[in-house]
N, C-alpha and C positions, 0 to 999 in steps of 0.2 A: 504494500500499501503506499510505503514513503517514496518508493521509486515511482509509482502512480502519479502520485500529488504532484513531486517536481518535474515530472515532467508536462502534466496537465496546466501547471503555472508557466513554465517555460512555453507551451503552445497556447495559452491565453497572452503573453504577451507578444507572441508572433501576430495574433491575428488582430490585435487591438492594435499594434503599431502597422498594420497593412490598414485597418478601417483609416486611420488617421492620415497616414500618407495619400494612401488611391482615393481617400474622400477628398482631402484636402487639392489634391490633383484634378478630379474631375470637379468640383465647384470653379476652380481657378479656370478650365477649360471653357464651361458653360458662362462663365461671365465674361470671356474675352472673345468666346468664340469659334476656339481654334478647337481642331479635331485633330486627334493621332491615330494610331494604329487599333485602337480600341476607341471606341464610342465613349463619351462621358456619361452618358446615362447607362451603359453598361458595366465602365468601372465603378461608379457611384454603385449600383448593385450589387455588385461583389464585394466593396467595403462595408454595404449593409449586412451581407451575410457572414463577412468574417465577424462584424461586432457582434450578432446572434451567435456567432461558431464561440467566440469568446467567454459568452454567458455559460454555456456547456461544461468548457474547459474550467472555467473558476470553480462551476458546481462541481465536478469530480473531484477537483481539489481537496474542497471544505469536505466531502465526501468522504476522502480519503484520511481526513485530519480528525474526522469524529467517527471513523469508524476505529480509527487507530486507538481514541479514546474507550470506546464499549469494546476492544479486544485487549486492552490494557498492553500495548506494543510498548513500551519502557525503552526498546531501543531509538523511539522517538526522544529526543530532548527536551520536545515541547511539552509531550504526554508526561514525561518524567516528574516534570517542574509545575506539572497543573492538576494531574489526577492521581489516584490511588483506587486498590481493588475495592476497597469497603467503600469507596465513594456511591453515593445514591444514582441508580439509574436517572434519574433525573438532571441530575449536576451533571453528568457526563456533558449534556449539550453546553452547558456554561462553561466548561473548559475551553470551548472554541473562543469567546473573548476574555477569559481571565487572564491573558497574556498579552505580550505586545505582539509576535507574530500572529499569532490565533484572532485577533480584534484586528488586525491588517487584513485577514483573509476573510474575516467576517465581511468586513467594509467593500473589500475588491468585488464580493460575491453580491451585496445587495448593489451596489454602482452598476455591476454588469447587470444585475436584474434590473433595476430600474433604464438602463440603455437595451434591454431584450424588450421591454414593455413598448418603448418609445420608437423602435424600430419595427415592431408588428404594426405599430399603428403610421406607418409613413405616408400613408396616401391620403392622411388628413390633410395634408400638405405636403408634397413631395419636396420639394425646393429648400425649404423651410427646416424640415425633419434632417435631410440631409446635412445641413449646417450644424445642426444643434446633434445628431449623431456623431459627426466629424470633432465635434467639441468635447462630447462625454468620451470621445476614444484617447484625446489626449490626458483627460483625469484619469482613466481607466489605465495610459501606459506609465504615469509616475507612481502608481500605486502597486503596479505589477514589478515595476521596477526595483520598488522596495523589498517586496516579497519573492524576488527573485536574487537579490544582490546584498541588501542591507539588513533582512529580518525575515530569512527564510524559515518557514515554520516546519519545513522537515528535516532539520539538521540531525545526523545521529549521533548515539553518545560513541565516546569513544571508549576502548577499554571494555571493561566487565559490566554485563547490563544490569541492574540491579531489580530484584523481584517483587519489589513493588515501588510506587511513585512517592512524592513529596506532601502531595494530597495540594487539595482546590483550597485558596482563600478563603477562611472562616465566613469571613465578611459577605462570600459572595452563595454562600449555602442557605438561604433563604427562598422560599417560592418566587418571590418578586423578583429575584436577579435573573431568571431563568428568562422573563420577558423585558426588563428594564430595558437592559443594554441593546436586544437588538429594536425597542422602539425610538430609542435615543438616535441610534443609527440610522435609521430608516428616515428618522428627521434631518439627522445631520446632511446625509446625502441625497436625500429628495431634494432638497433646495440644489443640488446639480443640474436637475431638469429645467427648472423655469428659469435657472443662468444661462445656460448652454442656449437656451431659445431667447432669450433677452440679447446675448452677446451675437449670435447668428442673425437677429433680425436687425442689430445694428450695422453690422456688417454687410448685411445685403441691401440694406436701406427699405428695410420690408414697409410696404405701404399700408397705412391703415392703421387698426388696432385687433388684427385678427391673431397676431402673436398673444397679446394678453387673455384673448377668449380661451387659446389655445391651452394656455402654459395655468390658467387662473384654477382647475381642478386639482391639477398637478401640485400646486401652491397649495390649497387648501388642505389635501391629503397629507401632504408631509407637515404642512403646522400641526394638524389633526396628532400626527406620530410623535412630532417633540415637544407637543402640548403635554401628550401620555404618559410619555419618558419621563419628561422633567417630572411630573407630580407622581410616577411611580416610585423616582429617585428619593423626592419628599418624603413619601410612606416608607419606604426601606429605612431611610436615615431616621423615622422616629421610632421603628418597630426594632431596628437592630443596634443602633449606634450607642443609645442608653443614656441620652443627655438631657431628653423631655424636651427636643426640640425637632424640625422638619426643616426648617433651612436655616444656615448657618454661615452663609455666603461665604462658604467654601470658593476656592477659585475654579473649581471642576463644575462647581453648580451654577458658579455665574460663567465657567465657559458656554455652557448649555443656554442659560437665559438671554445673552447678548443676541444670539440668530435670532431669538423667538421673540424680542421685541421689533427687528429690524423685519424680519417677516410679517411679523404683526402690521405694522407701518404700511408694508408695501400691499397687504390683504386689503387693508382701506383706499388708500390712495389710488390704487387700480381704478376704483369705481369714479375717481375724478377726470382720466384719462378716456374711461368708456363713454362718459357721459356728456364731457367738455372738452375734451381734447387737452386736459390740461395737465401739469406734473409730468411730462414724459423724464426729464431730467431727474427729477425727483426718484420716480419709478425704476429707471435702469439703475442706477448707483444704490438704491435698497436692494436691488436683488443682487447685484453684484458685491455690495459690502454683507448683504448675510451668506451667502457663499463665501466669502474671504473669511468671515466670523467662525462659520463652520470649520474651515481647515485650521483656524487659529485655535478654537476648541479642542480640534482633535492634538495641534501642538502642545496646548498646555496638559492636557490629559495623559498623552504618550510621553513626551520628552523630558520630564523630570524637571522644566524650568520651574514651575511654583511647587511647593509640598501640599500634599493633599489627601486628607480619608479616601476620597473617592479614586483617586488615581491608583488602579490596581496592573498596570503595567507601565513600567519606564525605561527606556533606554537612551542612548547617544543618537538616535536619528531624526534630531531636533535641526541641524543643518538641513536637512531636507528638506524638511518640511518648510524652513524659513527661505531657501532657494525658491520653492514651487511657488510660496506665497508672494513672492516678488515678481514670478513672472506672470502669473495669474492678475495680479495688479498693474503691472507694467503694457500687460496686451488690452486690459479694460480701459487704463488711461489714453493707450493709443488710438486704439477703435473708437474711443468716444471723442479724442480732438479731432480726429479725422472723418466724423460724420454727424458731430453735433448740431450741423443746422439742419439736419434732418428731424431734428427735437422739437422743433419749435412749436410752442404752445397756440391752439387755436382760438383760445377767450383768455381773457384775465379775469383777475378778481374783482369780481363789481361791487362787493361789501363784506365788512366785516361781521356782520350778523346776517351770516348763511350757511347752509349745509358745507359749501365748501372751505369756508375758512375756518368751521368746527373739524374738518379732515385735516386740516394743513396746521392748525393746534395740536392737534393728535398726531401729527408726523414730527413735529418740533420737539414736544414734551417725549417722545418715545427715544428718541435719537438722543435727546438730553439724558435721560436713564442710563441707555447703552453706552452713552461715553464717558459718564460717572460711573459704571462698573467697570468698562474699560480702564481707564485710569486705576482706580482702586487695587486691580486685578494685577495691572503690571507694575504700579508703585515700588512692589519692593524690588523687582527686576530691575528698573531704573534709580531705584535710590542704591544698587548696590554699583552700579556701572559707574554713576557721576560721582557716591561718596567713599564708595569702598566698603559701604556695610548696609547690609539688607533693612529695610523699613517696613514691617507688616504692619499693613490697613486692616482694622476690625471691623465687627459689625457695627458698632456705634458711627462710624464713617457712613457707610452704607444705610442704614436707618435713617439716620437724620438728614439724608438726601433725599433715600426713595420713599420715604413715607410720606411728605409732603408731592412728590412728582406722582404717586400711584392715587394718592387722593384727588390730584387736579384731573388725572385720567378716568376716575370714576366719575367725577364731574361733567367731563365731556361725554361720557357714555350716555348719561343721561340728556344732554342737551341739545347733543347732535341730530339724533332721530325727531326732534320738535322744532328744526330749522327746516326753511324751504332752501331749495336751489336759489343759485343768482341775488336773491335780496328776501328776507323776511320783514314782512310790515309789522309796525307798533302794535298792531290790533291782532293779529297772528298770534305774536309773541305772550300776550297779557291771556289769549286765551288757552293756549298750546301749555303755560308755565305754570298757571296759576292751582291746578292741584298736586304738582309733583313740589312746587314749594311750600306749599301748606304741607303737605306731608313732610318734608324737612324739619318745619319747624317743629310741627306735633310732635314728633319721634323725638327730639331734642328736649322738647319739655317733659315728655313722658320720661325720657330716662335720667333727667335732671331729679325730678318728682320723685322718683323710686331710690335717689340715695347716689347717684353718680354726682362726682364733682370735680369736674374738667377743670376747674380755675387752681385746683392743689397739687395735679398731677400732669405732666404734657403726656403720658401715656394714654390716660383718661380722656384727655382732650384731644387725640386722635381718634381715639374709639367713638366718641359721640361724634365727631364730624365723618367718619365712614359710615355708620349705621344711618347717620340723617343722610348722607348722600346716599347710601342703599336705599332707602325708602323713597327719596325722590326718582333714583332711575328706574326702582320696581314700578313704582306708579307711573312713568313715562312708556317704557315698553308696556305695559297693560292698558294702558290710554289708547296706545298705537291699535294694538290687538281689537280691541272693544269697539274703538270707533269704524274698522274697517268691518268687522262682523256685523255689526248693527245696520250696515248698509246693506251688505247680502242677504242678512234678515229680512230687511224688508223687501226685497225683492224676490226673493226663493221662499219665504214663510218657512223655512228650518230654524230648528233652535239653535241658541247660539253658538254651543259645543260646535255642532256641526257645521254654522257657520263662521267659525273660527279655523277650522279645517280646510276647510273650502280656500277661504284665505291666505292660510298659508302656501296652500298648494299653488294656488295662483301667480306665488312670486315667494317661492321656497330660500332663495338666496335674501333678500331683503328679511324675511319674517325667523328665517332660519338664523341670520345674524343675530336677531333680535333677541332669540333664545341665548344663544352665545353671549350675549352681552347680561343676560339676567343668571346665566352660570357665572359670571365673573363678579357678579352683586353678591352671589352667596360666597364665592369664595372668598370676598372682601369681608362679610360677615364672621366668617370663621377667621380669619388673620386678625380683625379688631379683636378678639377675645384673649391674644395673646399678652395683652396689657396688664390682665387681671391673672396670669399665672402664679400658682404657688407649689411652693416644693417643701419636705420636710424630710430629714435624714434622722432616724434614731436605731437603736439596736436592740432590735427585738428576739428575745430567746422564747421557747416554747411555754404556750397558754398568754404570753403578754401582748397587751394590745397599744396601737396609738390611734390617733384620730386625726384626720384630713377632712376639713371641709364639711361635710353631713355625715361623712362617712367613718365609720370605724373598723380599723383591720385589725384581726388576730393571728396570732401565729399557729397553725395547728400542728406543724411538723417541719422538719427538714429532711431529706434524704439524698440519695445518689442512685446513679442509673448507667448501665455502660452500654452500649451496643459497638461493634467491629468500627466505628467512623470515630466516637467519639465519647468521653464521660461526660457525665455531667451532675450537676451539683444543683439542686431547687430548693425553694422553700414554697409550702404550703399554706394560705393565709384564705381566710375565710373572711368576707367583706359584709359589714351589716350597713343599716338604713333605718333609723328610727326604733332598733332594737330588732330588726327583721334580716335575716340571711338573704343576701340579693345574689351573691354568686362565690364563687372560689377560683381564687386566681396563683398561679404557678409559675415566677420567674426565675430564668435560669442562667447558671452560668456554664459552659461547655468547654471540655478543654478536647480539640482534637489533636490525635494521635499524631498522624501523619505528620502535621507541620509543627507540633509541639503548639501551639497556640490558642489562646481563648477568645470565646467573645460570648456576648451578652445577648438573651432573649427576653423582652420586654412582656410583661402582660400587663394588659390594657382591657379595662371595662368602661365601652365607649358608649355617650347617649348624647342624645342633640344636645343636653346644656353642657355636659362637660367630658372630659375621660379624666380617670382615675388611671394613671399611669405608676406601675409599680417596678420595681428594678430591686434584684438581688444582688448588691454588692461586692459579695464576699463575707471575709469572718477578719474582724480587726486583729493586726498582727499581736497586739499588745496583748489581750485578754481572750480572743479566741470566738469572741460574740459575735453572732450574725448580723449584719449592717442591711438594713433596708431604706429604701431612698423612695420617696412617695410624690409626686406631683399632681397636683389638681390643675387639670388644662381647658380652660371654656372652648368652646364652641368649635373644637376641632374637627367635628362629623361635618360641620359645613364646609370646610374644604373641599373633603371627599366627594360631598352631594354635588358643590358646585362643579365639580371636575365632570362628574357626570353629563351633568347639564349641558357643559359645552360641549362633549361629546356628541351629545344627542342633539342639539342644534345645529352642529357642523355636518351630520349627517343627513339633516334635513335640509339643509344648503346646497349639500352636493345634489338631494333630487330635483330632476329636469322639472321647472314648471308643468301644470296640468295644460296649459295651452300648447305649451312646445310637445309634450309628450303625446300630446291628441291628432298634433300638426305630423308628428313623427309617424303614427299610426295609420294616417291617412294617405300619407304619402306610400310607406309598406303595402299599403293594401291596392294603392293605384296600380303601382310597380305590378302588383299579383296578376290585377286584372288585366294590364294591356294587353299580353300575349292571347287570352282569352277572345279579348275584344277583336283583337285582329284576326284571329281564327274563324269568328263568328262573321266579320265582314267578308273574309276572304268566300267563307261557303256562300255566302248571299250572293 
């Protein structure tokens, strides 16, 4: 299998190289009108097929590495260092991305997979797809060069082959880590497709906005994958790392957030280009920046440039990524300078009180947030280069800047749908804004009346603002649905629920976007609860108890267990509320035999109001007493509920409009009936 895998990677590199060179030659010939011994159309088709072949070859290589993990082939150095015989079957797959070489192979497979889908759909727009396919081939060549020469995954062990491996990183032995990295990588490298289309459209001076229509769904799906990947990572950190939180502004967390911010800005501003022919320069550079930030995220994650608890694979390949990043930015800048006159806007901003202006402000705020996070993430590297010592930027810096920015974004989420295109009259503003503003003020008054004191604590102040804005946005989004549904109800006589469904199906992109906005509101509700987190640490022996908020936690027992993969020590804790037992929790500490390392498994009792989050911190080295640490974290469950709503809204936005679906159906029927009608006429 190692021989097959190595050969498959060499073959994939050759096929991707041919795709790049032959595709570039064919496009050049088509642009200049030159004709060679082989027609440019035929040459382009062979390049397309080579691109498809590269996916098959990389698939064979990925299968060979996974097979080596499942068969415990420790002659492969990568399998020796990232697997062992006792590793559960489900985590054998995780070995593929637990190290440098395997994760690069996974990325190459996902990248060629995206290219495979694109090349199968080449008839959507043959020439533009040929440009995009050639650009993707260039990206593939880079990663396949890495896999063949800088980080080969099929290197063999020299000398005696050990009987067992060193095991998978314990932090990765958690169910979510089987799906979190692939989701994140699907997001990272999914942006390669809209990047390739944007760069190709600019190179060929593609007329109109069709490239935006072609890539919009690609971008939405990619954005969805990245969103899921980020929040799965947050939930993993919350459940495994045992520090009581879900986001610590870690460099690798930041690396995934930055392309998400610019990708979100792109998804909003493309509507300006589609409807008004505006922000073309913005859109091109937003997608260029999103792809560049994805590469930078890869660099931060895998090169060891910054230290991170999330960086599971580090090596010295940073120089390769720096070189590739410089090449990408140089090609983008050269193409933009050469073709920038093709990006002239068809209209100008007519009023600051309009939907266009809300999109513009949204873009500016998202980019400000991205720049702040980028600066904070790279500041240790910059400070070490300038001053000779590394200065780390901590969570207080990010929170001080990101919280106000996030609240302003939440405000824009509420007012954007209420503004008209081009310009909004004072009358329409007053009519549309009165209910949302009243909802915000009522929420603030109720919160203060129930005991919140925002003037005493900045965290309470920001939470008050967040919940008030959440009420405003909820009412604004709800009024948009209600207003449209009532119109349909008057015309059709349907009930309000059926009318709302029909309204959504008539414009899935718009109303799916509103559902996404509501999901973001729910996430903010959960995030705002962190200002009121509580924690307590206490030695807790047999039959002793401790209280946290409304809960009493009593120690029932401490025990140990073993299996071939790890030894575990855990606490059995009964949880009471109002004198009644409501659950039993069993926080663990695990010791993994193969890697000789420990990990924490948190026990969590989650409700809509708060999470009772319990950690077994081991025994006091002085007296041998068990130590239990307890957090009471309000509203955390709302974050995960909000993510589910965001996913649902994105799926709705991806569904074709009802009118478009009906038109396509009628078109298929007409095409099917045409031969029958022709035969009938011929018979007559």
